[in-house]
C-alpha positions in Angstrom: -82.8 110.5 -91.7 -85.7 112.6 -90.6 -85.2 114.7 -87.4 -88.7 114.1 -86.2 -89.0 117.5 -84.6 -91.0 117.6 -81.4 -93.5 120.4 -82.0 -95.4 122.6 -84.4 -93.3 125.6 -85.5 -96.4 127.8 -85.5 -98.3 127.1 -82.3 -95.8 124.9 -80.3 -98.2 121.9 -80.1 -96.3 118.8 -79.1 -95.9 116.3 -81.9 -94.4 113.1 -80.6 -92.7 110.6 -83.0 -95.9 108.6 -83.3 -98.2 111.6 -84.0 -100.5 111.3 -87.0 -101.0 115.1 -86.8 -97.4 116.0 -87.8 -96.9 117.6 -91.2 -93.5 118.3 -92.8 -92.0 119.8 -96.0 -89.0 118.5 -97.9 -86.8 120.6 -95.5 -88.3 118.9 -92.5 -90.0 122.1 -91.3 -92.7 120.7 -88.9 -96.3 121.8 -88.3 -99.4 120.4 -86.8 -102.4 119.3 -88.9 -104.5 122.2 -87.6 -102.0 124.9 -88.5 -101.3 123.2 -91.9 -105.0 123.1 -92.8 -106.1 126.5 -91.5 -103.3 129.0 -91.4 -100.9 127.6 -93.9 -103.3 126.0 -96.4 -101.0 123.1 -97.0 -97.8 125.0 -97.8 -94.7 125.6 -95.7 -94.3 129.3 -94.7 -90.5 128.9 -94.8 -90.0 127.5 -98.3 -93.4 127.4 -99.9 -93.2 123.6 -100.3 -96.1 121.2 -99.8 -96.7 119.9 -96.3 -97.5 116.2 -96.0 -98.0 113.8 -93.1 -94.8 112.9 -91.4 -94.0 109.2 -91.5 -93.9 107.4 -88.2 -90.6 105.8 -87.2 -91.1 102.3 -85.9 -90.9 102.2 -82.1 -88.1 99.6 -82.1 -86.0 102.1 -84.2 -86.5 105.1 -81.8 -84.0 103.8 -79.3 -81.2 103.7 -81.9 -82.5 106.7 -83.9 -84.3 109.0 -81.4 -86.4 111.9 -82.3 -85.1 115.5 -81.9 -85.7 117.3 -78.7 -84.9 120.8 -80.1 -88.1 122.9 -80.2 -88.3 125.4 -83.0 -91.3 127.8 -82.7 -91.7 131.0 -84.5 -92.0 133.8 -81.9 -94.7 135.6 -84.0 -96.5 132.5 -85.1 -97.0 131.7 -88.8 -98.3 133.5 -91.8 -98.9 131.8 -95.1 -96.1 132.1 -97.7 
């Protein structure tokens, strides 16, 4: 099950579970649409994988399967892989 991480790893922008701006790779690294399109050019800086829009978990499932609250932000920002 996806962690639904709460923020962009590059810039720290909040990405709530219902966000259409969240992008993830197959390892669930999480970035905002702006960083994905500009800095990262569609590829994860951690694994080099493709970044795609994160699916939205239905609201009624969030109570049983809540999103993560652990923020992971790179201290030096991101650079393309």
